[in-house]
N, CA, C and O of each residue as an XYZ file, in Angstrom:
860
protein
N     -23.067     58.752    -84.652
C     -22.054     57.960    -83.675
C     -21.804     56.717    -84.372
O     -22.548     55.753    -84.549
N     -20.234     56.995    -84.847
C     -19.747     55.722    -85.329
C     -18.918     54.919    -84.241
O     -18.046     55.235    -83.432
N     -19.716     53.481    -84.650
C     -18.722     52.290    -83.587
C     -17.911     51.517    -84.772
O     -18.212     51.430    -85.962
N     -16.869     51.023    -84.124
C     -16.103     50.058    -85.014
C     -16.169     48.985    -84.613
O     -15.987     48.736    -83.421
N     -16.482     47.962    -85.617
C     -16.640     46.361    -85.190
C     -15.076     46.075    -84.938
O     -14.163     46.480    -85.657
N     -14.932     45.188    -83.612
C     -13.903     44.661    -83.321
C     -13.820     43.244    -83.134
O     -13.938     42.809    -81.988
N     -13.645     42.505    -84.034
C     -13.468     41.020    -84.099
C     -12.587     40.332    -82.996
O     -12.675     39.209    -82.500
N     -11.886     41.152    -82.816
C     -10.353     40.382    -81.692
C     -11.015     39.615    -80.713
O     -11.877     40.135    -80.004
N     -10.652     38.261    -80.587
C     -10.821     37.403    -79.677
C     -10.079     37.930    -78.288
O      -8.964     38.452    -78.299
N     -10.874     37.713    -77.083
C     -10.196     38.320    -75.648
C      -9.440     37.200    -75.473
O      -8.570     37.484    -74.648
N      -9.318     35.900    -75.888
C      -8.035     34.935    -75.357
C      -8.690     33.853    -76.516
O      -9.868     33.717    -76.847
N      -7.593     33.211    -76.954
C      -7.465     32.185    -78.384
C      -8.003     30.543    -77.795
O      -8.508     29.593    -78.393
N      -7.629     30.752    -76.393
C      -7.615     29.334    -75.634
C      -9.086     29.040    -75.597
O      -9.711     29.930    -75.021
N      -9.813     28.060    -76.040
C     -11.429     27.649    -75.497
C     -11.478     27.770    -74.461
O     -10.559     27.400    -73.730
N     -12.609     28.354    -74.005
C     -13.550     28.748    -72.430
C     -13.001     27.407    -71.876
O     -12.060     27.301    -71.089
N     -13.600     26.587    -72.312
C     -13.902     25.204    -71.505
C     -12.534     24.666    -71.102
O     -12.383     24.021    -70.065
N     -11.454     24.969    -72.017
C     -10.258     24.534    -71.488
C      -9.773     24.969    -70.459
O      -9.436     24.361    -69.442
N      -9.709     26.495    -70.807
C      -9.155     27.206    -69.863
C      -9.666     27.101    -68.306
O      -9.029     27.277    -67.267
N     -10.967     26.772    -68.505
C     -11.470     26.856    -66.974
C     -11.034     25.491    -66.385
O     -11.003     25.322    -65.166
N     -10.686     24.485    -67.298
C     -10.206     23.162    -66.546
C      -9.202     23.209    -66.149
O      -8.868     22.644    -65.107
N      -8.391     23.941    -66.917
C      -6.723     24.248    -66.443
C      -7.062     25.103    -65.251
O      -6.841     24.557    -64.170
N      -7.508     26.222    -65.214
C      -7.556     26.854    -63.927
C      -8.056     26.456    -62.766
O      -7.676     26.948    -61.703
N      -8.904     25.579    -62.840
C      -9.725     24.841    -61.780
C      -8.564     23.715    -61.298
O      -8.581     23.288    -60.144
N      -7.759     23.359    -62.077
C      -6.903     22.380    -61.403
C      -5.789     22.962    -61.000
O      -5.108     22.233    -60.279
N      -5.171     24.462    -61.293
C      -3.952     24.931    -60.657
C      -4.410     25.944    -59.863
O      -3.739     26.971    -59.762
N      -5.586     25.801    -59.206
C      -5.878     27.049    -57.979
C      -6.965     26.191    -57.065
O      -7.933     25.744    -57.680
N      -6.874     25.923    -55.621
C      -7.500     25.367    -55.135
C      -8.810     26.584    -54.625
O      -9.754     26.238    -53.915
N      -8.665     27.722    -55.038
C      -9.718     28.688    -54.710
C     -10.176     29.250    -55.799
O      -9.495     30.167    -56.261
N     -11.314     28.902    -56.435
C     -11.965     29.173    -57.794
C     -12.026     30.820    -57.881
O     -11.952     31.515    -58.894
N     -12.190     31.248    -56.447
C     -12.489     32.924    -56.901
C     -11.501     33.689    -57.405
O     -11.710     34.838    -57.794
N     -10.256     33.072    -57.443
C      -8.775     33.682    -58.078
C      -8.605     33.031    -59.401
O      -7.475     33.202    -59.857
N      -9.463     32.283    -60.201
C      -9.508     31.809    -61.367
C     -10.166     32.997    -62.288
O     -11.204     33.610    -62.039
N      -9.113     33.199    -63.653
C      -9.496     34.123    -64.320
C     -10.083     33.619    -65.816
O      -9.382     33.465    -66.816
N     -11.166     33.454    -65.754
C     -11.822     32.757    -67.519
C     -12.324     33.744    -68.259
O     -13.339     34.318    -67.865
N     -11.654     34.140    -69.551
C     -11.996     34.728    -70.070
C     -13.109     34.241    -71.115
O     -12.644     34.033    -72.235
N     -14.238     34.057    -71.001
C     -15.242     33.348    -71.662
C     -15.901     33.946    -72.623
O     -16.867     34.611    -72.249
N     -15.614     33.907    -74.087
C     -16.553     34.684    -74.976
C     -16.772     34.145    -76.185
O     -16.392     32.990    -76.378
N     -17.358     34.805    -77.119
C     -17.976     33.978    -78.239
C     -16.774     33.444    -79.083
O     -15.900     34.305    -79.182
N     -16.463     32.222    -79.748
C     -15.272     31.551    -80.568
C     -15.009     32.588    -81.599
O     -13.941     33.167    -81.795
N     -16.552     32.798    -82.463
C     -16.501     33.577    -83.705
C     -17.551     34.465    -83.304
O     -18.717     34.086    -83.407
N     -17.151     36.111    -82.659
C     -18.454     36.922    -82.633
C     -19.295     37.172    -83.720
O     -20.501     36.926    -83.725
N     -18.573     37.727    -84.768
C     -19.286     38.210    -85.943
C     -20.147     36.969    -86.632
O     -21.231     37.189    -87.174
N     -19.551     35.618    -86.560
C     -20.449     34.502    -87.232
C     -21.534     34.368    -86.289
O     -22.660     34.277    -86.779
N     -21.419     34.339    -85.021
C     -22.202     33.881    -84.024
C     -23.324     34.988    -83.716
O     -24.487     34.673    -83.467
N     -22.935     36.110    -83.750
C     -23.869     37.542    -83.515
C     -24.795     37.404    -84.926
O     -25.989     37.148    -84.775
N     -24.272     37.567    -86.266
C     -25.128     37.246    -87.519
C     -26.092     36.180    -87.493
O     -27.164     36.232    -88.095
N     -25.654     35.089    -86.702
C     -26.720     33.658    -86.808
C     -28.130     34.377    -85.931
O     -29.297     34.190    -86.275
N     -27.732     35.148    -84.844
C     -28.812     35.705    -83.892
C     -29.527     36.961    -84.738
O     -30.734     37.042    -84.968
N     -28.672     37.760    -85.077
C     -29.288     38.980    -85.627
C     -28.733     39.185    -87.043
O     -27.720     39.885    -87.075
N     -29.185     38.718    -88.240
C     -29.082     38.631    -89.585
C     -28.643     39.994    -89.839
O     -27.594     40.279    -90.417
N     -29.512     40.848    -89.372
C     -29.218     42.177    -89.943
C     -28.286     43.138    -89.225
O     -28.336     44.350    -89.438
N     -27.510     42.630    -88.448
C     -26.609     43.411    -87.499
C     -25.643     44.059    -88.270
O     -25.202     43.412    -89.221
N     -25.145     45.352    -88.056
C     -24.044     45.934    -88.828
C     -23.222     46.312    -87.830
O     -22.465     47.198    -88.228
N     -23.008     45.955    -86.462
C     -22.133     46.351    -85.598
C     -22.431     45.831    -84.338
O     -23.592     45.479    -84.125
N     -21.456     45.704    -83.333
C     -21.393     45.250    -81.838
C     -20.394     45.935    -81.192
O     -19.389     46.401    -81.729
N     -20.723     45.995    -79.894
C     -19.853     46.651    -79.098
C     -19.628     45.495    -78.023
O     -20.679     45.036    -77.575
N     -18.206     44.829    -77.427
C     -18.154     44.082    -76.523
C     -17.778     44.796    -75.217
O     -17.099     45.816    -75.340
N     -18.112     44.417    -74.032
C     -17.899     44.839    -72.535
C     -17.489     43.618    -71.775
O     -18.144     42.583    -71.899
N     -16.404     43.682    -70.967
C     -15.962     42.942    -69.980
C     -16.431     43.430    -68.567
O     -16.327     44.584    -68.150
N     -16.961     42.370    -67.907
C     -17.475     42.249    -66.570
C     -16.799     41.460    -65.774
O     -15.995     40.612    -66.163
N     -17.071     41.681    -64.684
C     -16.390     40.278    -63.466
C     -17.513     39.552    -62.853
O     -18.574     39.965    -62.384
N     -17.061     38.464    -62.960
C     -18.101     37.531    -62.338
C     -17.585     37.149    -60.761
O     -16.652     36.347    -60.801
N     -17.916     37.479    -59.609
C     -17.373     37.337    -58.345
C     -18.243     36.814    -57.744
O     -19.391     36.741    -58.182
N     -17.818     36.283    -56.468
C     -18.569     35.437    -55.079
C     -19.926     36.269    -54.956
O     -20.923     35.747    -54.457
N     -19.928     37.564    -55.424
C     -21.147     38.322    -54.830
C     -22.096     38.180    -56.078
O     -23.307     38.393    -56.024
N     -21.405     37.792    -57.220
C     -22.786     37.625    -58.327
C     -23.108     35.939    -57.996
O     -24.250     35.480    -58.030
N     -21.928     35.154    -57.686
C     -22.676     33.654    -57.528
C     -23.534     33.868    -56.130
O     -24.307     32.932    -55.926
N     -23.557     34.878    -55.154
C     -24.130     34.653    -53.951
C     -25.801     35.055    -54.513
O     -26.815     34.402    -54.270
N     -25.690     36.419    -55.380
C     -26.995     36.839    -55.991
C     -27.727     35.773    -56.871
O     -28.945     35.594    -56.903
N     -26.968     35.234    -57.435
C     -27.834     34.353    -58.397
C     -28.258     33.207    -57.366
O     -29.463     32.958    -57.315
N     -27.469     32.548    -56.612
C     -27.914     31.402    -56.030
C     -29.231     32.068    -55.013
O     -30.068     31.245    -54.642
N     -29.386     33.320    -54.632
C     -30.436     33.853    -53.927
C     -31.834     33.912    -54.752
O     -32.975     33.778    -54.311
N     -31.431     34.137    -55.996
C     -32.504     34.428    -56.907
C     -33.082     33.201    -57.401
O     -34.240     33.116    -57.811
N     -32.212     32.206    -57.350
C     -32.885     30.677    -57.958
C     -33.287     30.143    -56.595
O     -34.387     29.592    -56.605
N     -32.761     30.168    -55.610
C     -33.319     29.326    -54.425
C     -32.748     28.139    -54.336
O     -33.218     27.487    -53.403
N     -31.973     27.631    -54.898
C     -30.964     26.452    -54.941
C     -29.472     26.504    -55.294
O     -29.157     27.454    -56.011
N     -28.489     25.659    -54.925
C     -27.290     25.776    -54.928
C     -27.052     25.558    -56.611
O     -27.873     25.003    -57.341
N     -25.846     26.076    -57.022
C     -25.562     26.016    -58.329
C     -23.902     25.620    -58.231
O     -23.162     26.106    -57.375
N     -23.426     24.570    -59.352
C     -21.887     24.321    -59.529
C     -21.688     25.903    -60.174
O     -22.528     26.305    -60.978
N     -20.523     26.787    -59.776
C     -20.221     27.629    -60.250
C     -18.928     27.997    -60.711
O     -18.460     28.930    -60.058
N     -18.197     27.572    -61.619
C     -16.667     27.285    -62.106
C     -16.506     28.584    -63.001
O     -15.619     28.488    -63.849
N     -17.233     29.831    -62.963
C     -16.946     30.674    -64.307
C     -16.580     31.949    -63.414
O     -17.386     32.840    -63.682
N     -15.644     32.361    -62.436
C     -15.156     33.489    -61.982
C     -14.039     33.823    -62.911
O     -13.219     33.096    -63.471
N     -14.224     35.148    -62.930
C     -13.237     36.036    -63.740
C     -13.973     36.907    -64.448
O     -15.000     37.488    -64.098
N     -13.219     36.982    -65.765
C     -13.718     38.194    -66.487
C     -14.487     37.524    -68.017
O     -14.013     36.861    -68.939
N     -15.737     38.010    -67.774
C     -16.826     37.774    -69.124
C     -16.833     38.681    -70.072
O     -16.236     39.747    -69.922
N     -17.425     38.418    -71.042
C     -17.744     39.435    -72.047
C     -19.189     39.556    -72.620
O     -19.599     38.564    -73.222
N     -19.953     40.551    -72.524
C     -21.388     40.839    -73.227
C     -21.047     41.538    -74.727
O     -20.052     42.248    -74.867
N     -21.696     41.344    -75.492
C     -21.803     41.875    -76.672
C     -23.452     42.587    -76.917
O     -24.534     42.003    -76.847
N     -23.211     43.842    -77.178
C     -24.296     44.893    -77.397
C     -24.374     44.983    -78.956
O     -23.433     45.391    -79.636
N     -25.335     44.651    -79.367
C     -25.789     44.421    -80.908
C     -26.483     45.791    -81.603
O     -27.326     46.507    -81.065
N     -26.062     45.913    -82.573
C     -26.729     47.041    -83.439
C     -26.900     46.795    -84.804
O     -26.065     46.338    -85.584
N     -28.382     47.233    -85.092
C     -28.441     47.275    -86.658
C     -28.590     48.719    -87.165
O     -29.604     49.388    -86.967
N     -27.427     49.182    -87.884
C     -27.436     50.538    -88.059
C     -27.170     51.028    -86.668
O     -26.523     50.419    -85.817
N     -27.823     52.365    -86.515
C     -27.253     52.826    -85.093
C     -28.282     52.512    -83.923
O     -28.333     53.170    -82.884
N     -29.138     51.370    -84.233
C     -30.286     50.897    -83.139
C     -29.762     49.582    -82.734
O     -29.448     48.603    -83.411
N     -29.745     49.798    -81.473
C     -29.377     48.716    -80.704
C     -30.656     47.269    -80.767
O     -31.858     47.323    -80.510
N     -30.097     46.474    -81.059
C     -31.198     45.166    -81.042
C     -31.327     44.360    -80.597
O     -32.315     43.660    -80.817
N     -30.277     44.003    -79.635
C     -30.122     42.961    -78.546
C     -28.915     42.798    -77.874
O     -28.085     43.706    -77.904
N     -28.637     41.433    -77.078
C     -27.500     41.140    -76.344
C     -27.031     39.756    -76.807
O     -27.686     38.933    -77.448
N     -25.678     39.648    -76.328
C     -25.055     37.964    -76.836
C     -24.228     38.125    -76.056
O     -23.514     39.106    -75.844
N     -24.315     36.573    -75.297
C     -23.189     36.230    -74.135
C     -23.117     34.673    -74.166
O     -24.124     33.967    -74.110
N     -22.286     34.360    -74.228
C     -21.525     33.025    -73.928
C     -21.370     32.510    -72.551
O     -20.693     33.033    -71.665
N     -22.094     31.393    -72.466
C     -22.206     30.469    -70.618
C     -21.195     29.281    -70.993
O     -21.143     28.880    -72.155
N     -20.497     28.797    -70.112
C     -20.064     27.524    -69.651
C     -20.783     26.642    -68.778
O     -21.093     27.031    -67.652
N     -21.081     25.489    -69.187
C     -21.937     24.812    -68.455
C     -21.615     23.066    -68.296
O     -21.455     22.428    -69.337
N     -21.544     22.454    -67.138
C     -21.537     21.283    -66.949
C     -22.173     20.290    -67.736
O     -23.270     20.019    -67.247
N     -21.868     19.500    -68.979
C     -22.591     18.742    -69.572
C     -22.397     17.267    -69.196
O     -21.944     16.896    -68.113
N     -22.786     16.455    -70.207
C     -23.038     15.188    -70.228
C     -21.658     14.954    -70.241
O     -21.415     14.437    -69.150
N     -20.438     15.074    -71.001
C     -19.600     14.603    -71.273
C     -18.736     15.933    -71.024
O     -18.859     16.774    -71.915
N     -18.034     16.204    -70.152
C     -17.390     17.609    -70.246
C     -18.069     18.844    -70.027
O     -19.197     18.852    -69.535
N     -17.435     19.954    -70.373
C     -18.036     21.441    -70.376
C     -18.363     21.864    -71.498
O     -17.508     22.006    -72.372
N     -19.951     22.217    -71.757
C     -20.388     22.636    -72.710
C     -20.403     24.327    -72.691
O     -20.379     25.033    -71.683
N     -20.456     24.818    -74.258
C     -20.401     26.107    -74.153
C     -21.668     26.461    -75.265
O     -21.752     26.072    -76.429
N     -22.594     27.307    -74.524
C     -23.681     27.836    -75.098
C     -23.807     28.997    -75.102
O     -23.740     29.680    -74.079
N     -24.044     29.507    -76.414
C     -24.287     31.038    -76.598
C     -25.594     31.582    -76.645
O     -26.266     31.104    -77.559
N     -26.198     32.479    -75.909
C     -27.386     33.452    -75.733
C     -27.496     34.538    -76.208
O     -26.596     35.374    -76.136
N     -28.749     34.762    -76.853
C     -29.217     35.925    -77.553
C     -30.573     36.443    -76.479
O     -31.522     35.711    -76.198
N     -30.406     37.758    -76.022
C     -31.640     38.332    -75.306
C     -31.850     39.575    -75.674
O     -31.137     40.339    -76.324
N     -33.153     39.750    -75.083
C     -33.772     41.476    -75.945
C     -33.524     42.127    -74.542
O     -32.968     41.657    -73.550
N     -34.066     43.271    -74.742
C     -33.430     44.312    -73.564
C     -34.473     44.161    -72.192
O     -34.235     44.662    -71.094
N     -35.554     43.431    -72.504
C     -36.320     43.023    -71.294
C     -36.025     41.812    -70.883
O     -36.933     41.116    -70.428
N     -34.734     41.329    -70.957
C     -33.790     40.070    -70.489
C     -34.681     38.837    -70.724
O     -34.897     38.025    -69.824
N     -35.178     38.725    -71.938
C     -36.001     37.772    -72.441
C     -35.478     37.104    -73.390
O     -35.010     37.823    -74.272
N     -35.306     35.277    -73.661
C     -34.485     34.973    -74.388
C     -35.058     34.919    -75.766
O     -36.209     34.636    -76.096
N     -33.945     35.271    -76.573
C     -34.507     35.567    -78.243
C     -33.860     33.867    -78.740
O     -34.558     33.110    -79.414
N     -32.944     33.625    -78.434
C     -32.475     32.479    -79.067
C     -31.249     31.749    -78.365
O     -30.749     32.341    -77.409
N     -30.768     30.646    -78.704
C     -29.461     30.210    -78.193
C     -28.750     29.061    -79.064
O     -29.543     28.517    -79.832
N     -27.645     28.647    -79.110
C     -26.866     27.814    -80.217
C     -25.904     27.224    -79.234
O     -25.643     27.926    -78.257
N     -25.256     25.893    -79.339
C     -24.118     25.401    -78.997
C     -22.900     26.016    -79.290
O     -22.829     26.343    -80.475
N     -22.124     26.230    -78.761
C     -20.679     26.455    -79.240
C     -19.842     25.410    -79.446
O     -19.114     25.306    -80.433
N     -19.936     24.406    -78.298
C     -19.484     22.977    -78.137
C     -20.318     22.208    -77.338
O     -21.101     22.661    -76.504
N     -20.123     20.922    -77.632
C     -20.837     20.088    -76.666
C     -20.522     18.835    -77.336
O     -20.560     18.712    -78.560
N     -20.151     17.727    -76.367
C     -20.045     16.327    -76.559
C     -21.405     15.502    -76.310
O     -21.374     14.271    -76.316
N     -22.396     16.091    -76.129
C     -23.728     15.087    -75.571
C     -24.196     14.877    -76.858
O     -24.288     15.741    -77.730
N     -24.591     13.298    -76.985
C     -25.281     12.814    -77.785
C     -26.835     13.317    -77.943
O     -27.609     13.208    -78.894
N     -26.972     13.826    -76.831
C     -28.754     14.651    -76.693
C     -28.657     16.246    -77.246
O     -29.664     16.955    -77.260
N     -27.388     16.716    -77.684
C     -27.625     18.220    -77.822
C     -28.432     18.066    -78.950
O     -29.435     18.705    -78.631
N     -28.608     17.658    -79.973
C     -29.547     18.154    -81.270
C     -30.829     17.865    -80.597
O     -31.726     18.459    -81.195
N     -31.256     17.215    -79.629
C     -32.510     17.160    -78.855
C     -32.932     18.714    -78.219
O     -34.049     19.204    -78.051
N     -32.110     19.052    -78.051
C     -32.234     20.417    -77.274
C     -32.064     21.513    -78.081
O     -32.263     22.620    -77.582
N     -31.658     21.400    -79.499
C     -31.390     22.311    -80.207
C     -32.449     22.397    -81.217
O     -32.481     23.388    -81.947
N     -33.285     21.500    -81.333
C     -34.451     21.955    -82.316
C     -35.413     22.869    -81.932
O     -35.951     23.075    -80.845
N     -35.552     23.466    -83.202
C     -36.427     24.486    -82.773
C     -37.896     24.378    -82.100
O     -38.418     25.375    -81.601
N     -38.581     23.022    -82.113
C     -39.583     23.147    -81.027
C     -39.056     23.110    -79.558
O     -39.828     23.440    -78.658
N     -37.986     22.787    -79.320
C     -37.663     23.066    -77.834
C     -37.156     24.318    -77.660
O     -37.261     24.810    -76.537
N     -36.643     24.924    -78.506
C     -35.855     26.576    -78.721
C     -37.350     27.153    -78.244
O     -37.457     27.739    -77.166
N     -38.369     26.968    -79.030
C     -39.683     27.692    -79.099
C     -40.263     27.557    -77.497
O     -40.948     28.521    -77.157
N     -40.082     26.505    -76.484
C     -40.267     26.510    -75.153
C     -39.732     27.391    -74.287
O     -40.209     27.611    -73.174
N     -38.589     28.009    -74.812
C     -37.574     29.013    -74.138
C     -37.649     30.552    -74.603
O     -37.584     31.536    -73.866
N     -37.822     30.526    -76.177
C     -38.043     32.143    -76.558
C     -39.238     33.010    -76.039
O     -40.403     32.618    -76.114
N     -38.885     34.160    -75.533
C     -39.760     34.991    -75.275
C     -40.147     34.997    -73.815
O     -41.073     35.663    -73.353
N     -39.151     33.987    -72.955
C     -39.096     34.021    -71.525
C     -38.576     34.641    -70.741
O     -37.363     34.561    -70.931
N     -38.834     35.317    -69.827
C     -38.198     35.903    -68.669
C     -37.531     35.088    -67.733
O     -37.573     33.874    -67.933
N     -36.901     35.532    -66.713
C     -36.234     34.674    -65.911
C     -37.065     33.992    -64.841
O     -36.533     33.025    -64.296
N     -38.501     34.399    -64.382
C     -39.372     34.025    -63.767
C     -39.960     32.933    -64.416
O     -39.940     31.912    -63.729
N     -40.496     32.814    -65.563
C     -40.953     31.788    -66.574
C     -40.362     30.713    -66.715
O     -40.860     29.588    -66.755
N     -38.767     31.158    -66.836
C     -38.131     29.969    -67.266
C     -37.650     28.993    -65.905
O     -37.278     27.823    -65.991
N     -37.764     29.804    -64.633
C     -37.549     29.189    -63.501
C     -38.832     28.432    -63.198
O     -38.674     27.635    -62.274
N     -39.627     28.445    -63.532
C     -41.443     28.026    -63.292
C     -40.949     26.611    -64.364
O     -41.683     25.637    -64.202
N     -40.082     26.462    -65.158
C     -40.015     25.187    -65.750
C     -39.392     23.907    -65.202
O     -39.308     22.764    -65.651
N     -38.937     24.561    -63.943
C     -37.717     23.624    -63.139
C     -38.316     23.299    -62.038
O     -39.067     24.077    -61.450
N     -38.035     22.044    -61.613
C     -38.376     21.643    -60.082
C     -37.754     22.687    -59.206
O     -37.005     23.610    -59.525
N     -38.319     22.274    -57.795
C     -37.756     23.383    -56.885
C     -36.247     23.451    -56.618
O     -35.665     24.444    -56.183
N     -35.569     22.030    -56.997
C     -34.034     22.134    -56.738
C     -33.567     22.233    -58.380
O     -32.494     21.651    -58.536
N     -33.970     22.678    -59.332
C     -33.536     22.544    -60.683
C     -33.084     21.425    -61.241
O     -32.188     21.523    -62.080
N     -33.470     20.481    -60.983
C     -32.701     19.174    -61.738
C     -33.587     18.564    -62.699
O     -33.113     17.836    -63.571
N     -35.184     18.851    -62.607
C     -35.864     18.039    -63.483
C     -36.977     19.312    -63.915
O     -37.163     20.359    -63.295
N     -37.581     18.891    -65.072
C     -38.402     19.749    -65.772
C     -39.666     19.545    -64.964
O     -39.844     18.587    -64.211
N     -40.544     20.542    -65.187
C     -41.953     20.452    -64.179
C     -42.937     19.800    -65.434
O     -44.024     19.309    -65.128
N     -42.593     19.822    -66.512
C     -43.309     19.425    -67.376
C     -42.445     18.603    -68.556
O     -41.959     19.390    -69.368
N     -42.225     17.568    -68.758
C     -41.588     17.390    -70.005
C     -42.232     17.538    -71.763
O     -43.136     16.710    -71.882
N     -42.131     17.918    -72.398
C     -42.775     18.221    -73.879
C     -42.543     17.055    -74.407
O     -41.410     16.574    -74.377
N     -43.586     16.420    -74.975
C     -43.541     15.073    -75.845
C     -42.420     15.019    -76.484
O     -41.562     14.159    -76.283
N     -42.335     16.020    -77.382
C     -41.369     15.634    -78.475
C     -39.753     15.305    -77.905
O     -38.850     14.786    -78.561
N     -39.707     15.687    -76.755
C     -38.319     15.826    -76.012
C     -38.314     13.937    -75.462
O     -39.258     13.271    -75.037
N     -37.078     13.590    -75.663
C     -36.934     12.169    -75.590
C     -36.417     12.012    -74.162
O     -35.451     12.742    -73.942
N     -36.816     11.227    -73.098
C     -36.740     11.234    -71.720
C     -34.915     11.097    -71.458
O     -34.468     11.133    -70.312
N     -34.363     11.004    -72.191
C     -32.859     10.752    -72.001
C     -32.457     12.158    -71.925
O     -31.539     12.499    -71.180
N     -33.173     13.092    -72.745
C     -32.442     14.354    -73.057
C     -33.064     15.398    -71.810
O     -32.753     16.589    -71.803
N     -33.816     14.906    -70.946
C     -34.182     15.637    -70.108
C     -33.050     16.375    -69.280
O     -33.016     17.602    -69.371
N     -32.158     15.756    -68.513
C     -30.957     16.061    -68.083
C     -30.424     17.502    -68.651
O     -30.335     18.568    -68.042
N     -30.113     17.209    -69.950
C     -29.403     18.295    -70.910
C     -30.318     19.508    -70.839
O     -29.904     20.608    -70.472
N     -31.781     19.233    -71.260
C     -32.578     20.344    -71.121
C     -32.791     21.197    -69.957
O     -33.058     22.398    -69.993
N     -32.598     20.220    -68.572
C     -32.585     21.281    -67.651
C     -31.339     22.090    -67.637
O     -31.484     23.254    -67.265
N     -30.182     21.718    -67.957
C     -28.914     22.472    -68.062
C     -29.111     23.471    -69.098
O     -28.609     24.576    -68.892
N     -29.786     23.268    -70.228
C     -29.919     24.431    -70.933
C     -30.810     25.538    -70.074
O     -30.297     26.650    -69.950
N     -31.746     25.373    -69.641
C     -32.589     26.214    -68.780
C     -31.935     26.963    -67.608
O     -32.151     28.161    -67.428
N     -30.962     26.083    -66.651
C     -30.505     26.693    -65.789
C     -29.424     27.724    -66.327
O     -29.015     28.619    -65.587
N     -28.903     27.557    -67.825
C     -27.627     28.113    -68.081
C     -28.723     29.685    -68.796
O     -28.242     30.817    -68.851
N     -29.643     29.476    -69.086
C     -30.458     30.653    -69.503
C     -31.008     31.466    -68.234
O     -31.381     32.625    -68.417
N     -31.079     30.831    -66.804
C     -31.290     31.616    -65.847
C     -30.114     32.232    -65.709
O     -30.062     33.462    -65.698
N     -29.131     31.545    -65.599
C     -27.664     32.187    -65.110
C     -27.397     33.474    -65.959
O     -26.970     34.547    -65.532
N     -27.724     33.162    -67.214
C     -27.208     34.455    -68.241
C     -27.834     35.566    -68.074
O     -27.280     36.665    -68.057
N     -29.471     35.294    -67.886
C     -30.271     36.552    -67.644
C     -29.711     37.218    -66.094
O     -29.488     38.426    -66.015
N     -29.567     36.538    -65.208
C     -29.219     37.118    -63.666
C     -28.010     37.589    -63.475
O     -27.680     38.117    -62.413
N     -26.867     37.381    -64.942
C     -25.576     37.697    -64.478
C     -25.299     38.587    -65.463
O     -24.213     39.166    -65.503
N     -26.393     38.808    -66.483
C     -26.233     40.151    -67.102
C     -26.747     41.516    -66.570
O     -26.254     42.637    -66.698
N     -28.072     41.037    -65.826
C     -28.425     42.076    -64.750
C     -27.868     42.556    -63.867
O     -28.244     43.661    -63.475
N     -26.960     42.007    -63.347
C     -26.152     42.286    -62.349
C     -24.767     42.902    -62.542
O     -24.344     43.893    -61.946
N     -24.115     42.171    -63.462
C     -22.945     42.616    -64.087
C     -23.004     43.858    -64.785
O     -22.519     44.922    -64.402
N     -23.597     43.655    -65.774
C     -23.452     44.983    -66.981
C     -25.000     46.013    -66.806
O     -25.561     46.604    -67.728
N     -25.376     45.986    -65.517
C     -26.759     47.066    -65.814
C     -26.306     48.429    -65.972
O     -26.828     49.216    -66.762
N     -25.619     48.622    -65.440
C     -25.179     50.293    -65.384
C     -24.350     50.516    -66.746
O     -24.276     51.633    -67.258
N     -23.789     49.485    -67.246
C     -23.317     49.612    -68.573
C     -23.906     49.565    -69.621
O     -23.420     50.075    -70.630
N     -25.413     48.773    -69.627
C     -26.335     48.671    -70.440
C     -27.034     50.330    -70.160
O     -27.168     51.150    -71.069
N     -27.308     50.506    -69.142
C     -28.249     51.818    -68.909
C     -27.464     53.175    -69.527
O     -28.114     54.137    -69.935
N     -25.962     53.142    -69.550
C     -25.138     53.780    -70.075
C     -25.435     54.060    -71.226
O     -25.947     55.126    -71.570
N     -25.046     52.809    -72.211
C     -24.891     52.630    -73.517
C     -26.290     52.852    -74.130
O     -26.319     53.315    -75.270
N     -27.443     52.578    -73.510
C     -28.641     52.600    -74.117
C     -29.160     54.022    -74.120
O     -29.901     54.353    -75.046
N     -28.827     54.948    -73.120
C     -29.107     56.016    -73.080
C     -28.399     56.988    -74.113
O     -28.992     57.998    -74.491
N     -27.234     56.703    -74.531
C     -26.247     57.208    -75.506
C     -27.140     56.978    -76.794
O     -27.478     57.964    -77.449
N     -27.461     55.936    -77.107
C     -28.242     55.958    -78.551
C     -29.488     56.848    -78.618
O     -30.039     57.364    -79.590
N     -29.758     56.880    -77.399
C     -31.087     57.736    -77.543
C     -30.789     59.397    -77.736
O     -31.786     60.005    -78.125
N     -29.749     60.109    -77.557
C     -29.459     61.197    -77.899
C     -29.382     61.812    -79.213
O     -29.047     62.991    -79.325
């Protein structure tokens, strides 16, 4: 089965800028269409999966139903400004699927941040990296030590790292500066959202694609 790599960007306007423009233009966020994807798909995917040989991208709709599902799963309200079409990347090494990559936009310390996430097929965190952030504490949460706190964790394990309202860490690692805790909670909430959205929006697509690779 041959797959062609398609590095074409969904839209060349930065996702964070597009969301701000759409939010200002429309009083009803459900009507906004934000095509949030990786800025440089091949480079980003190779960073997570050095042995990648191919990938396929799938558009999915994030709507009010997805938001309601996410808030029910988390148990607390979240700001949700990412309505519209989003992209999931299914990564291959030769003909073997090896993981998932998705970019998410979050409210950061200074404007909107973009975080790229890599997941395995059990919806556990493999890795993450910032695509964009103006926070002075960004490098605190991009250290391997903090990444190791998240890598391998599933939705429930990540959720247990946050307080009931999702605004504080239940236990702050000694290596993490107190001033970086707010950004760390944002990253964990982003991981939770990424997992939940992937499971809801692309479940049928993934079941279909993974079944095809086994034939």
